[in-house]
N, CA, C and O atoms as a printed pandas DataFrame, in Angstrom:
     atom_number atom_name residue_name chain_id  residue_number  x_coord  y_coord  z_coord
0              1         N          MET        A               1   83.889  100.470   73.021
1              2        CA          MET        A               1   85.044   99.686   73.257
2              3         C          MET        A               1   84.902   99.065   74.702
3              4         O          MET        A               1   84.236   99.638   75.563
4              5         N          ALA        A               2   85.527   97.920   74.926
5              6        CA          ALA        A               2   85.287   97.145   76.168
6              7         C          ALA        A               2   85.921   97.842   77.235
7              8         O          ALA        A               2   86.940   98.487   76.987
8              9         N          SER        A               3   85.437   97.798   78.438
9             10        CA          SER        A               3   86.092   98.370   79.724
10            11         C          SER        A               3   87.287   97.518   80.093
11            12         O          SER        A               3   87.222   96.296   80.230
12            13         N          SER        A               4   88.404   98.258   80.247
13            14        CA          SER        A               4   89.622   97.490   80.450
14            15         C          SER        A               4   89.476   96.766   81.770
15            16         O          SER        A               4   89.883   95.617   81.947
16            17         N          LEU        A               5   88.883   97.491   82.672
17            18        CA          LEU        A               5   88.488   96.633   84.039
18            19         C          LEU        A               5   87.782   95.329   83.974
19            20         O          LEU        A               5   88.094   94.298   84.569
20            21         N          SER        A               6   86.706   95.536   83.100
21            22        CA          SER        A               6   85.884   94.394   82.816
22            23         C          SER        A               6   86.733   93.163   82.225
23            24         O          SER        A               6   86.682   92.013   82.662
24            25         N          VAL        A               7   87.472   93.582   81.222
25            26        CA          VAL        A               7   88.333   92.613   80.478
26            27         C          VAL        A               7   89.333   91.961   81.371
27            28         O          VAL        A               7   89.537   90.747   81.337
28            29         N          THR        A               8   89.995   92.837   82.226
29            30        CA          THR        A               8   90.999   92.146   83.202
30            31         C          THR        A               8   90.331   91.340   84.236
31            32         O          THR        A               8   90.876   90.315   84.646
32            33         N          ILE        A               9   89.216   91.718   84.678
33            34        CA          ILE        A               9   88.479   90.738   85.750
34            35         C          ILE        A               9   88.020   89.402   85.023
35            36         O          ILE        A               9   88.099   88.279   85.521
36            37         N          GLY        A              10   87.503   89.725   83.697
37            38        CA          GLY        A              10   87.012   88.523   83.127
38            39         C          GLY        A              10   88.261   87.640   82.629
39            40         O          GLY        A              10   88.011   86.446   82.466
40            41         N          ARG        A              11   89.457   88.034   82.391
41            42        CA          ARG        A              11   90.539   87.355   81.995
42            43         C          ARG        A              11   91.109   86.644   83.273
43            44         O          ARG        A              11   91.638   85.546   83.099
44            45         N          ILE        A              12   91.049   87.183   84.585
45            46        CA          ILE        A              12   91.490   86.691   85.726
46            47         C          ILE        A              12   90.579   85.386   85.976
47            48         O          ILE        A              12   90.969   84.238   86.190
48            49         N          LEU        A              13   89.393   85.823   85.900
49            50        CA          LEU        A              13   88.400   84.732   86.359
50            51         C          LEU        A              13   88.414   83.548   85.310
51            52         O          LEU        A              13   88.213   82.418   85.754
52            53         N          LEU        A              14   88.601   83.687   84.168
53            54        CA          LEU        A              14   88.999   82.562   83.166
54            55         C          LEU        A              14   90.248   81.927   83.418
55            56         O          LEU        A              14   90.346   80.743   83.094
56            57         N          GLY        A              15   91.312   82.557   83.987
57            58        CA          GLY        A              15   92.470   81.985   84.263
58            59         C          GLY        A              15   92.263   81.081   85.485
59            60         O          GLY        A              15   92.794   79.970   85.491
60            61         N          LEU        A              16   91.477   81.523   86.580
61            62        CA          LEU        A              16   91.065   80.727   87.608
62            63         C          LEU        A              16   90.207   79.507   87.304
63            64         O          LEU        A              16   90.265   78.472   87.968
64            65         N          TYR        A              17   89.447   79.688   86.308
65            66        CA          TYR        A              17   88.579   78.423   85.855
66            67         C          TYR        A              17   89.569   77.323   85.446
67            68         O          TYR        A              17   89.253   76.194   85.821
68            69         N          PHE        A              18   90.603   77.431   84.811
69            70        CA          PHE        A              18   91.659   76.563   84.422
70            71         C          PHE        A              18   92.541   76.196   85.370
71            72         O          PHE        A              18   92.856   75.014   85.503
72            73         N          LEU        A              19   93.087   77.259   86.211
73            74        CA          LEU        A              19   94.108   77.138   87.229
74            75         C          LEU        A              19   93.592   76.144   88.405
75            76         O          LEU        A              19   94.215   75.127   88.708
76            77         N          ILE        A              20   92.526   76.503   88.961
77            78        CA          ILE        A              20   92.203   75.605   90.078
78            79         C          ILE        A              20   91.835   74.054   89.765
79            80         O          ILE        A              20   92.247   73.196   90.546
80            81         N          PRO        A              21   91.115   73.710   88.706
81            82        CA          PRO        A              21   91.053   72.404   88.387
82            83         C          PRO        A              21   92.282   71.692   88.259
83            84         O          PRO        A              21   92.472   70.564   88.713
84            85         N          GLY        A              22   93.364   72.584   87.440
85            86        CA          GLY        A              22   94.744   71.883   87.277
86            87         C          GLY        A              22   95.436   71.669   88.677
87            88         O          GLY        A              22   96.157   70.685   88.846
88            89         N          LEU        A              23   95.236   72.517   89.604
89            90        CA          LEU        A              23   95.799   72.134   90.895
90            91         C          LEU        A              23   95.164   70.940   91.556
91            92         O          LEU        A              23   95.794   70.131   92.237
92            93         N          MET        A              24   93.701   70.878   91.275
93            94        CA          MET        A              24   92.958   69.724   91.745
94            95         C          MET        A              24   93.584   68.279   91.179
95            96         O          MET        A              24   93.921   67.318   91.871
96            97         N          LYS        A              25   93.640   68.390   89.835
97            98        CA          LYS        A              25   94.235   67.248   89.121
98            99         C          LYS        A              25   95.518   66.991   89.751
99           100         O          LYS        A              25   95.684   65.826   90.111
100          101         N          ILE        A              26   96.454   67.800   89.964
101          102        CA          ILE        A              26   97.786   67.489   90.650
102          103         C          ILE        A              26   97.545   66.988   92.060
103          104         O          ILE        A              26   98.240   66.031   92.402
104          105         N          ALA        A              27   96.590   67.523   93.023
105          106        CA          ALA        A              27   96.263   66.986   94.189
106          107         C          ALA        A              27   95.799   65.650   94.275
107          108         O          ALA        A              27   96.247   64.843   95.090
108          109         N          GLU        A              28   94.846   65.381   93.391
109          110        CA          GLU        A              28   94.219   64.050   93.372
110          111         C          GLU        A              28   94.184   63.467   91.945
111          112         O          GLU        A              28   93.102   63.497   91.358
112          113         N          PRO        A              29   95.160   62.989   91.388
113          114        CA          PRO        A              29   95.356   62.608   90.125
114          115         C          PRO        A              29   94.525   61.334   89.728
115          116         O          PRO        A              29   94.168   61.155   88.563
116          117         N          ALA        A              30   94.236   60.465   90.732
117          118        CA          ALA        A              30   93.524   59.140   90.656
118          119         C          ALA        A              30   92.122   59.446   90.252
119          120         O          ALA        A              30   91.580   58.758   89.387
120          121         N          ASN        A              31   91.479   60.481   90.851
121          122        CA          ASN        A              31   90.099   60.735   90.356
122          123         C          ASN        A              31   89.947   61.034   88.853
123          124         O          ASN        A              31   89.109   60.452   88.165
124          125         N          MET        A              32   90.726   61.892   88.409
125          126        CA          MET        A              32   90.637   62.419   87.061
126          127         C          MET        A              32   90.966   61.260   86.119
127          128         O          MET        A              32   90.234   61.064   85.149
128          129         N          ILE        A              33   92.208   60.350   86.394
129          130        CA          ILE        A              33   92.421   59.237   85.595
130          131         C          ILE        A              33   91.594   58.366   85.434
131          132         O          ILE        A              33   91.535   57.774   84.357
132          133         N          ALA        A              34   90.656   58.041   86.586
133          134        CA          ALA        A              34   89.561   57.099   86.545
134          135         C          ALA        A              34   88.413   57.532   85.704
135          136         O          ALA        A              34   87.667   56.741   85.127
136          137         N          TYR        A              35   88.308   58.834   85.664
137          138        CA          TYR        A              35   87.178   59.460   85.052
138          139         C          TYR        A              35   87.464   59.209   83.539
139          140         O          TYR        A              35   86.673   58.641   82.785
140          141         N          MET        A              36   88.715   59.709   83.175
141          142        CA          MET        A              36   89.174   59.542   81.735
142          143         C          MET        A              36   89.245   58.111   81.246
143          144         O          MET        A              36   89.129   57.894   80.040
144          145         N          GLN        A              37   89.438   57.072   82.146
145          146        CA          GLN        A              37   89.584   55.734   81.780
146          147         C          GLN        A              37   88.184   55.191   81.623
147          148         O          GLN        A              37   87.917   54.207   80.933
148          149         N          GLY        A              38   87.178   56.005   82.414
149          150        CA          GLY        A              38   85.846   55.506   82.228
150          151         C          GLY        A              38   85.218   55.945   80.955
151          152         O          GLY        A              38   84.188   55.397   80.564
152          153         N          HIS        A              39   85.758   56.862   80.318
153          154        CA          HIS        A              39   85.454   57.340   78.799
154          155         C          HIS        A              39   86.486   56.650   77.868
155          156         O          HIS        A              39   86.598   57.173   76.759
156          157         N          ASP        A              40   87.219   55.622   78.114
157          158        CA          ASP        A              40   88.173   54.793   77.254
158          159         C          ASP        A              40   89.011   55.880   76.520
159          160         O          ASP        A              40   89.066   55.975   75.294
160          161         N          ILE        A              41   89.634   56.663   77.373
161          162        CA          ILE        A              41   90.774   57.519   76.872
162          163         C          ILE        A              41   91.923   56.760   76.903
163          164         O          ILE        A              41   92.255   56.194   77.945
164          165         N          ALA        A              42   92.593   56.674   75.858
165          166        CA          ALA        A              42   93.785   56.138   75.636
166          167         C          ALA        A              42   95.111   56.906   76.652
167          168         O          ALA        A              42   94.958   58.100   76.910
168          169         N          PHE        A              43   96.006   56.399   77.037
169          170        CA          PHE        A              43   97.007   57.037   77.764
170          171         C          PHE        A              43   96.524   58.018   78.764
171          172         O          PHE        A              43   97.110   59.100   78.770
172          173         N          ALA        A              44   95.497   57.823   79.665
173          174        CA          ALA        A              44   94.930   58.597   80.541
174          175         C          ALA        A              44   95.677   58.915   81.480
175          176         O          ALA        A              44   95.397   60.047   81.875
176          177         N          PRO        A              45   96.589   58.400   82.089
177          178        CA          PRO        A              45   97.693   58.957   83.096
178          179         C          PRO        A              45   98.424   60.088   82.480
179          180         O          PRO        A              45   98.363   61.225   82.949
180          181         N          GLN        A              46   99.085   59.795   81.480
181          182        CA          GLN        A              46   99.952   60.800   80.740
182          183         C          GLN        A              46   99.118   61.891   80.316
183          184         O          GLN        A              46   99.530   63.027   80.555
184          185         N          LEU        A              47   97.992   61.741   79.715
185          186        CA          LEU        A              47   97.207   62.976   79.098
186          187         C          LEU        A              47   96.662   63.613   80.326
187          188         O          LEU        A              47   96.465   64.824   80.223
188          189         N          MET        A              48   96.386   63.078   81.426
189          190        CA          MET        A              48   95.931   63.749   82.616
190          191         C          MET        A              48   97.009   64.757   83.087
191          192         O          MET        A              48   96.747   65.953   83.216
192          193         N          TRP        A              49   98.229   64.233   83.340
193          194        CA          TRP        A              49   99.413   65.023   83.625
194          195         C          TRP        A              49   99.539   66.252   82.653
195          196         O          TRP        A              49   99.699   67.406   83.049
196          197         N          PHE        A              50   99.455   65.893   81.408
197          198        CA          PHE        A              50   99.662   67.058   80.520
198          199         C          PHE        A              50   98.659   68.163   80.547
199          200         O          PHE        A              50   98.975   69.335   80.345
200          201         N          ALA        A              51   97.300   67.719   80.831
201          202        CA          ALA        A              51   96.258   68.540   81.075
202          203         C          ALA        A              51   96.322   69.406   82.366
203          204         O          ALA        A              51   95.939   70.576   82.368
204          205         N          ALA        A              52   96.830   68.773   83.478
205          206        CA          ALA        A              52   97.224   69.509   84.648
206          207         C          ALA        A              52   98.025   70.624   84.403
207          208         O          ALA        A              52   97.711   71.744   84.808
208          209         N          ILE        A              53   99.244   70.345   83.639
209          210        CA          ILE        A              53  100.255   71.360   83.439
210          211         C          ILE        A              53   99.697   72.355   82.551
211          212         O          ILE        A              53   99.927   73.539   82.798
212          213         N          VAL        A              54   98.958   72.018   81.500
213          214        CA          VAL        A              54   98.320   73.061   80.722
214          215         C          VAL        A              54   97.465   73.931   81.507
215          216         O          VAL        A              54   97.570   75.155   81.437
216          217         N          ASN        A              55   96.525   73.279   82.335
217          218        CA          ASN        A              55   95.747   74.112   83.072
218          219         C          ASN        A              55   96.344   75.022   84.062
219          220         O          ASN        A              55   95.910   76.151   84.290
220          221         N          VAL        A              56   97.390   74.465   84.658
221          222        CA          VAL        A              56   98.174   75.374   85.572
222          223         C          VAL        A              56   98.812   76.626   84.831
223          224         O          VAL        A              56   98.643   77.810   85.126
224          225         N          VAL        A              57   99.554   76.121   83.843
225          226        CA          VAL        A              57  100.584   77.150   83.272
226          227         C          VAL        A              57   99.635   77.976   82.521
227          228         O          VAL        A              57   99.837   79.185   82.632
228          229         N          GLY        A              58   98.573   77.594   81.726
229          230        CA          GLY        A              58   97.678   78.515   80.995
230          231         C          GLY        A              58   96.888   79.407   81.827
231          232         O          GLY        A              58   96.692   80.564   81.456
232          233         N          GLY        A              59   96.355   78.905   83.073
233          234        CA          GLY        A              59   95.672   79.539   83.907
234          235         C          GLY        A              59   96.455   80.817   84.486
235          236         O          GLY        A              59   95.947   81.934   84.581
236          237         N          LEU        A              60   97.735   80.492   84.848
237          238        CA          LEU        A              60   98.700   81.483   85.403
238          239         C          LEU        A              60   99.020   82.454   84.464
239          240         O          LEU        A              60   99.152   83.608   84.873
240          241         N          LEU        A              61   99.207   82.152   82.993
241          242        CA          LEU        A              61   99.420   83.075   82.024
242          243         C          LEU        A              61   98.278   84.068   81.757
243          244         O          LEU        A              61   98.504   85.248   81.491
244          245         N          LEU        A              62   96.887   83.482   81.849
245          246        CA          LEU        A              62   95.810   84.309   81.720
246          247         C          LEU        A              62   95.675   85.234   82.849
247          248         O          LEU        A              62   95.218   86.354   82.619
248          249         N          ILE        A              63   95.987   84.933   83.942
249          250        CA          ILE        A              63   95.745   85.865   85.286
250          251         C          ILE        A              63   96.765   86.708   85.159
251          252         O          ILE        A              63   96.396   87.840   85.469
252          253         N          SER        A              64   97.957   86.664   84.821
253          254        CA          SER        A              64   99.032   87.547   84.753
254          255         C          SER        A              64   99.106   88.300   83.528
255          256         O          SER        A              64  100.017   89.120   83.418
256          257         N          GLY        A              65   98.168   88.118   82.466
257          258        CA          GLY        A              65   98.275   88.881   81.175
258          259         C          GLY        A              65   99.164   88.580   80.347
259          260         O          GLY        A              65   99.445   89.456   79.530
260          261         N          ARG        A              66   99.771   87.496   80.282
261          262        CA          ARG        A              66  100.823   87.123   79.206
262          263         C          ARG        A              66  100.384   86.131   78.261
263          264         O          ARG        A              66   99.796   85.084   78.531
264          265         N          HIS        A              67  100.727   86.562   77.118
265          266        CA          HIS        A              67  100.413   85.630   75.841
266          267         C          HIS        A              67   98.913   85.325   75.809
267          268         O          HIS        A              67   98.561   84.174   75.552
268          269         N          VAL        A              68   98.009   86.277   76.051
269          270        CA          VAL        A              68   96.609   86.027   76.420
270          271         C          VAL        A              68   95.988   85.520   75.170
271          272         O          VAL        A              68   95.252   84.536   75.242
272          273         N          LYS        A              69   96.245   86.177   73.881
273          274        CA          LYS        A              69   95.653   85.724   72.696
274          275         C          LYS        A              69   95.975   84.128   72.392
275          276         O          LYS        A              69   95.102   83.343   72.024
276          277         N          LEU        A              70   97.124   83.827   72.567
277          278        CA          LEU        A              70   97.701   82.501   72.087
278          279         C          LEU        A              70   97.071   81.408   73.177
279          280         O          LEU        A              70   96.680   80.315   72.766
280          281         N          VAL        A              71   97.000   81.725   74.451
281          282        CA          VAL        A              71   96.572   81.103   75.416
282          283         C          VAL        A              71   95.120   80.822   75.393
283          284         O          VAL        A              71   94.671   79.685   75.535
284          285         N          ALA        A              72   94.335   81.960   75.199
285          286        CA          ALA        A              72   92.715   81.755   75.003
286          287         C          ALA        A              72   92.622   80.880   73.807
287          288         O          ALA        A              72   91.850   79.928   73.916
288          289         N          TYR        A              73   93.237   81.015   72.729
289          290        CA          TYR        A              73   93.003   80.019   71.569
290          291         C          TYR        A              73   93.287   78.618   71.862
291          292         O          TYR        A              73   92.540   77.706   71.507
292          293         N          GLY        A              74   94.408   78.447   72.533
293          294        CA          GLY        A              74   94.855   77.244   72.972
294          295         C          GLY        A              74   93.655   76.527   73.889
295          296         O          GLY        A              74   93.312   75.360   73.699
296          297         N          PHE        A              75   93.127   77.300   74.805
297          298        CA          PHE        A              75   92.053   76.848   75.633
298          299         C          PHE        A              75   90.767   76.670   74.947
299          300         O          PHE        A              75   89.878   75.953   75.407
300          301         N          VAL        A              76   90.676   77.269   73.935
301          302        CA          VAL        A              76   89.324   76.996   72.932
302          303         C          VAL        A              76   89.557   75.547   72.452
303          304         O          VAL        A              76   88.722   74.676   72.693
304          305         N          ALA        A              77   90.800   75.268   71.710
305          306        CA          ALA        A              77   90.916   73.980   71.393
306          307         C          ALA        A              77   90.666   72.825   72.553
307          308         O          ALA        A              77   89.948   71.837   72.401
308          309         N          TYR        A              78   91.392   73.153   73.710
309          310        CA          TYR        A              78   91.396   72.149   74.770
310          311         C          TYR        A              78   89.810   71.922   75.255
311          312         O          TYR        A              78   89.409   70.805   75.580
312          313         N          ILE        A              79   89.056   72.964   75.267
313          314        CA          ILE        A              79   87.661   72.784   75.682
314          315         C          ILE        A              79   86.933   72.083   74.535
315          316         O          ILE        A              79   85.974   71.396   74.885
316          317         N          LEU        A              80   87.184   72.125   73.366
317          318        CA          LEU        A              80   86.599   71.281   72.320
318          319         C          LEU        A              80   86.910   69.743   72.532
319          320         O          LEU        A              80   86.034   68.880   72.481
320          321         N          VAL        A              81   88.134   69.512   72.753
321          322        CA          VAL        A              81   88.544   68.150   72.960
322          323         C          VAL        A              81   87.922   67.585   74.272
323          324         O          VAL        A              81   87.392   66.474   74.284
324          325         N          VAL        A              82   87.991   68.303   75.269
325          326        CA          VAL        A              82   87.324   67.977   76.528
326          327         C          VAL        A              82   85.871   67.722   76.384
327          328         O          VAL        A              82   85.355   66.736   76.910
328          329         N          ASN        A              83   85.171   68.616   75.661
329          330        CA          ASN        A              83   83.773   68.452   75.395
330          331         C          ASN        A              83   83.294   67.103   74.828
331          332         O          ASN        A              83   82.448   66.354   75.317
332          333         N          PHE        A              84   83.994   66.949   73.715
333          334        CA          PHE        A              84   83.581   65.792   72.907
334          335         C          PHE        A              84   84.240   64.474   73.314
335          336         O          PHE        A              84   83.777   63.398   72.937
336          337         N          LEU        A              85   85.300   64.567   74.070
337          338        CA          LEU        A              85   85.801   63.199   74.633
338          339         C          LEU        A              85   85.172   62.776   76.168
339          340         O          LEU        A              85   84.961   61.609   76.501
340          341         N          LEU        A              86   84.924   63.934   77.004
341          342        CA          LEU        A              86   84.570   63.624   78.339
342          343         C          LEU        A              86   83.193   64.015   78.696
343          344         O          LEU        A              86   82.706   63.549   79.726
344          345         N          HIS        A              87   82.476   64.869   77.910
345          346        CA          HIS        A              87   81.145   65.421   78.154
346          347         C          HIS        A              87   80.173   64.818   76.969
347          348         O          HIS        A              87   79.298   65.567   76.535
348          349         N          ASP        A              88   80.276   63.721   76.526
349          350        CA          ASP        A              88   79.620   63.205   75.182
350          351         C          ASP        A              88   78.204   62.742   75.717
351          352         O          ASP        A              88   77.909   61.551   75.612
352          353         N          PHE        A              89   77.469   63.484   76.189
353          354        CA          PHE        A              89   76.073   63.276   76.799
354          355         C          PHE        A              89   75.146   62.476   75.737
355          356         O          PHE        A              89   74.150   61.835   76.073
356          357         N          TRP        A              90   75.589   62.598   74.487
357          358        CA          TRP        A              90   74.683   61.897   73.373
358          359         C          TRP        A              90   75.115   60.388   73.246
359          360         O          TRP        A              90   74.569   59.584   72.491
360          361         N          ASN        A              91   76.019   60.151   73.965
361          362        CA          ASN        A              91   76.523   58.511   73.989
362          363         C          ASN        A              91   76.000   57.980   75.325
363          364         O          ASN        A              91   76.109   56.771   75.527
364          365         N          MET        A              92   75.411   58.804   76.311
365          366        CA          MET        A              92   75.143   58.255   77.603
366          367         C          MET        A              92   73.685   58.006   77.899
367          368         O          MET        A              92   72.829   58.626   77.268
368          369         N          GLU        A              93   73.356   57.119   78.837
369          370        CA          GLU        A              93   71.980   56.909   79.281
370          371         C          GLU        A              93   71.965   57.077   80.786
371          372         O          GLU        A              93   72.964   56.923   81.488
372          373         N          GLY        A              94   70.893   57.367   81.184
373          374        CA          GLY        A              94   70.643   57.359   82.732
374          375         C          GLY        A              94   70.802   58.800   83.364
375          376         O          GLY        A              94   70.633   59.855   82.753
376          377         N          PRO        A              95   71.162   58.661   84.717
377          378        CA          PRO        A              95   71.151   59.909   85.322
378          379         C          PRO        A              95   72.245   61.017   85.031
379          380         O          PRO        A              95   72.143   62.194   85.377
380          381         N          ASP        A              96   73.247   60.490   84.382
381          382        CA          ASP        A              96   74.483   61.385   83.999
382          383         C          ASP        A              96   74.165   62.282   82.820
383          384         O          ASP        A              96   74.873   63.270   82.625
384          385         N          VAL        A              97   73.199   62.019   82.064
385          386        CA          VAL        A              97   73.051   62.838   80.861
386          387         C          VAL        A              97   72.606   64.286   81.162
387          388         O          VAL        A              97   73.147   65.173   80.501
388          389         N          PRO        A              98   71.652   64.634   82.115
389          390        CA          PRO        A              98   71.514   66.039   82.193
390          391         C          PRO        A              98   72.766   66.940   82.791
391          392         O          PRO        A              98   73.011   68.121   82.545
392          393         N          HIS        A              99   73.467   66.051   83.629
393          394        CA          HIS        A              99   74.746   66.767   84.208
394          395         C          HIS        A              99   75.788   66.913   83.079
395          396         O          HIS        A              99   76.452   67.947   83.015
396          397         N          GLU        A             100   75.956   65.919   82.190
397          398        CA          GLU        A             100   76.897   66.043   81.294
398          399         C          GLU        A             100   76.448   67.080   80.133
399          400         O          GLU        A             100   77.256   67.758   79.497
400          401         N          THR        A             101   75.216   67.105   79.968
401          402        CA          THR        A             101   74.703   68.096   79.011
402          403         C          THR        A             101   74.992   69.576   79.460
403          404         O          THR        A             101   75.397   70.494   78.747
404          405         N          GLN        A             102   74.703   69.602   80.750
405          406        CA          GLN        A             102   75.006   71.037   81.329
406          407         C          GLN        A             102   76.515   71.263   81.374
407          408         O          GLN        A             102   76.915   72.401   81.128
408          409         N          ASN        A             103   77.330   70.375   81.641
409          410        CA          ASN        A             103   78.770   70.545   81.452
410          411         C          ASN        A             103   79.171   71.084   80.075
411          412         O          ASN        A             103   79.848   72.094   79.883
412          413         N          PHE        A             104   78.569   70.127   78.981
413          414        CA          PHE        A             104   78.931   70.430   77.678
414          415         C          PHE        A             104   78.484   71.978   77.436
415          416         O          PHE        A             104   79.337   72.774   77.043
416          417         N          ILE        A             105   77.237   72.376   77.655
417          418        CA          ILE        A             105   76.723   73.664   77.255
418          419         C          ILE        A             105   77.525   74.673   78.081
419          420         O          ILE        A             105   77.771   75.730   77.501
420          421         N          LYS        A             106   77.985   74.531   79.355
421          422        CA          LYS        A             106   78.721   75.429   80.315
422          423         C          LYS        A             106   80.147   75.686   79.632
423          424         O          LYS        A             106   80.677   76.797   79.623
424          425         N          ASN        A             107   80.648   74.663   79.124
425          426        CA          ASN        A             107   81.917   74.744   78.531
426          427         C          ASN        A             107   81.864   75.538   77.166
427          428         O          ASN        A             107   82.874   76.152   76.821
428          429         N          LEU        A             108   80.907   75.553   76.497
429          430        CA          LEU        A             108   80.574   76.277   75.224
430          431         C          LEU        A             108   80.483   77.712   75.686
431          432         O          LEU        A             108   80.922   78.568   74.918
432          433         N          GLY        A             109   79.966   78.084   76.849
433          434        CA          GLY        A             109   80.098   79.296   77.395
434          435         C          GLY        A             109   81.326   79.849   77.617
435          436         O          GLY        A             109   81.662   80.890   77.055
436          437         N          ILE        A             110   82.083   79.215   78.436
437          438        CA          ILE        A             110   83.458   79.499   78.617
438          439         C          ILE        A             110   84.375   79.612   77.246
439          440         O          ILE        A             110   85.188   80.530   77.144
440          441         N          LEU        A             111   84.212   78.682   76.249
441          442        CA          LEU        A             111   84.787   78.989   75.082
442          443         C          LEU        A             111   84.337   80.195   74.435
443          444         O          LEU        A             111   85.155   80.836   73.775
444          445         N          ALA        A             112   83.052   80.622   74.543
445          446        CA          ALA        A             112   82.685   81.829   73.942
446          447         C          ALA        A             112   83.292   83.002   74.615
447          448         O          ALA        A             112   83.652   83.957   73.926
448          449         N          GLY        A             113   83.449   83.013   76.010
449          450        CA          GLY        A             113   84.254   83.951   76.663
450          451         C          GLY        A             113   85.792   84.081   76.248
451          452         O          GLY        A             113   86.348   85.168   76.088
452          453         N          LEU        A             114   86.362   82.937   76.107
453          454        CA          LEU        A             114   87.807   82.922   75.514
454          455         C          LEU        A             114   87.904   83.345   74.131
455          456         O          LEU        A             114   88.960   83.849   73.749
456          457         N          LEU        A             115   86.897   83.197   73.311
457          458        CA          LEU        A             115   86.908   83.670   71.930
458          459         C          LEU        A             115   86.862   85.382   71.932
459          460         O          LEU        A             115   87.528   86.090   71.177
460          461         N          VAL        A             116   85.971   85.830   72.903
461          462        CA          VAL        A             116   85.903   87.182   72.966
462          463         C          VAL        A             116   87.187   87.714   73.496
463          464         O          VAL        A             116   87.687   88.700   72.956
464          465         N          LEU        A             117   87.785   87.112   74.558
465          466        CA          LEU        A             117   89.123   87.520   75.179
466          467         C          LEU        A             117   90.264   87.529   74.220
467          468         O          LEU        A             117   91.188   88.341   74.257
468          469         N          ALA        A             118   90.111   86.452   73.263
469          470        CA          ALA        A             118   91.155   86.427   72.308
470          471         C          ALA        A             118   91.048   87.498   71.309
471          472         O          ALA        A             118   92.014   88.133   70.885
472          473         N          GLY        A             119   89.667   87.687   70.908
473          474        CA          GLY        A             119   89.374   88.787   70.075
474          475         C          GLY        A             119   89.696   90.251   70.432
475          476         O          GLY        A             119   89.905   91.143   69.609
476          477         N          SER        A             120   89.704   90.360   71.614
477          478        CA          SER        A             120   90.014   91.788   72.032
478          479         C          SER        A             120   91.472   91.868   72.675
479          480         O          SER        A             120   91.860   92.857   73.297
480          481         N          SER        A             121   92.200   90.778   72.469
481          482        CA          SER        A             121   93.723   90.812   72.985
482          483         C          SER        A             121   94.622   91.052   71.457
483          484         O          SER        A             121   94.309   90.629   70.343
484          485         N          ALA        A             122   95.692   91.786   71.806
485          486        CA          ALA        A             122   96.662   91.998   70.794
486          487         C          ALA        A             122   97.328   90.676   70.519
487          488         O          ALA        A             122   97.337   89.857   71.439
488          489         N          ALA        A             123   97.928   90.341   69.282
489          490        CA          ALA        A             123   98.857   89.337   68.925
490          491         C          ALA        A             123  100.163   89.689   69.523
491          492         O          ALA        A             123  100.437   90.885   69.629
492          493         N          ARG        A             124  101.080   88.709   69.963
493          494        CA          ARG        A             124  102.281   89.152   70.568
494          495         C          ARG        A             124  103.339   87.955   70.006
495          496         O          ARG        A             124  103.011   86.774   69.889
496          497         N          SER        A             125  104.614   88.477   69.698
497          498        CA          SER        A             125  105.479   87.610   69.192
498          499         C          SER        A             125  105.887   86.540   70.224
499          500         O          SER        A             125  105.861   86.842   71.417
500          501         N          LEU        A             126  106.254   85.332   69.840
501          502        CA          LEU        A             126  106.794   84.318   70.816
502          503         C          LEU        A             126  108.271   84.279   70.929
503          504         O          LEU        A             126  108.837   83.312   71.438
504          505         N          SER        A             127  108.902   85.294   70.473
505          506        CA          SER        A             127  110.281   85.405   70.850
506          507         C          SER        A             127  110.646   85.271   72.223
507          508         O          SER        A             127  109.902   85.633   73.134
508          509         N          PRO        A             128  111.850   84.724   72.412
509          510        CA          PRO        A             128  112.351   84.424   73.775
510          511         C          PRO        A             128  112.571   85.746   74.644
511          512         O          PRO        A             128  112.543   85.755   75.874
512          513         N          HIS        A             129  112.810   86.938   73.780
513          514        CA          HIS        A             129  113.078   88.305   74.399
514          515         C          HIS        A             129  112.004   88.841   75.067
515          516         O          HIS        A             129  110.998   89.136   74.422
516          517         N          GLU        A             130  112.057   89.036   76.405
517          518        CA          GLU        A             130  110.980   89.585   77.230
518          519         C          GLU        A             130  109.707   88.740   77.158
519          520         O          GLU        A             130  108.608   89.288   77.076
520          521         N          TRP        A             131  109.847   87.384   77.187
521          522        CA          TRP        A             131  108.727   86.479   77.267
522          523         C          TRP        A             131  108.020   86.640   78.546
523          524         O          TRP        A             131  106.792   86.570   78.588
524          525         N          TRP        A             132  108.709   86.842   79.551
525          526        CA          TRP        A             132  107.978   87.049   80.959
526          527         C          TRP        A             132  107.250   88.195   81.155
527          528         O          TRP        A             132  106.417   88.194   82.061
528          529         N          ARG        A             133  107.429   89.326   80.371
529          530        CA          ARG        A             133  106.603   90.465   80.677
530          531         C          ARG        A             133  105.220   90.378   80.156
531          532         O          ARG        A             133  104.862   89.598   79.273
532          533         N          SER        A             134  104.483   91.221   80.757
533          534        CA          SER        A             134  102.896   91.070   80.421
534          535         C          SER        A             134  102.739   91.768   79.030
535          536         O          SER        A             134  103.490   92.600   78.520
536          537         N          ASP        A             135  101.558   91.217   78.527
537          538        CA          ASP        A             135  101.259   91.800   77.142
538          539         C          ASP        A             135  101.128   93.334   77.159
539          540         O          ASP        A             135  101.482   94.040   76.215
540          541         N          LYS        A             136  100.641   93.752   78.197
541          542        CA          LYS        A             136  100.315   95.172   78.025
542          543         C          LYS        A             136  101.735   95.918   78.194
543          544         O          LYS        A             136  101.917   96.917   77.499
544          545         N          ALA        A             137  102.680   95.527   79.008
545          546        CA          ALA        A             137  104.085   96.102   78.927
546          547         C          ALA        A             137  104.597   95.953   77.617
547          548         O          ALA        A             137  105.093   96.938   77.070
548          549         N          ILE        A             138  104.540   94.705   76.951
549          550        CA          ILE        A             138  105.175   94.729   75.652
550          551         C          ILE        A             138  104.513   95.462   74.524
551          552         O          ILE        A             138  105.199   95.915   73.607
552          553         N          LEU        A             139  103.273   95.592   74.550
553          554        CA          LEU        A             139  102.627   96.025   73.459
554          555         C          LEU        A             139  102.301   97.576   73.598
555          556         O          LEU        A             139  101.685   98.166   72.711
556          557         N          THR        A             140  102.735   98.191   74.731
557          558        CA          THR        A             140  102.498   99.529   75.020
558          559         C          THR        A             140  103.832  100.361   74.782
559          560         O          THR        A             140  103.785  101.590   74.850
560          561         N          LYS        A             141  104.973   99.726   74.516
561          562        CA          LYS        A             141  106.210  100.265   74.292
562          563         C          LYS        A             141  106.215  101.195   72.982
563          564         O          LYS        A             141  107.250  101.762   72.631
């Protein structure tokens, strides 16, 4: 059985992995919008703000231990979309290829950690009753 401390630390670090870039998107949206537009992403400004909100809210939920299974699976889908739309090293040439290949592979590692976290977390009802309480508090009643 996994160590509770190890899972908690891993969950918090994964939450920070999403929270900090989300805050960076909010602080400097033009950089991310330009990056997305450089990859021909339609509706880049709207999608950037959506991604920023998802990063911040999802990161905070992971850090605080709320709806962990749902958020982890949501971030798995998010990483797949980001990897194939923004880290498409197979469509590139030149000096960006090694960097984007590394980002793609790194994101697969993060995705693996999210799958492990989701697999080790209990499912929780999405009811509005006690939505704010931690998974641990809800599931140990």
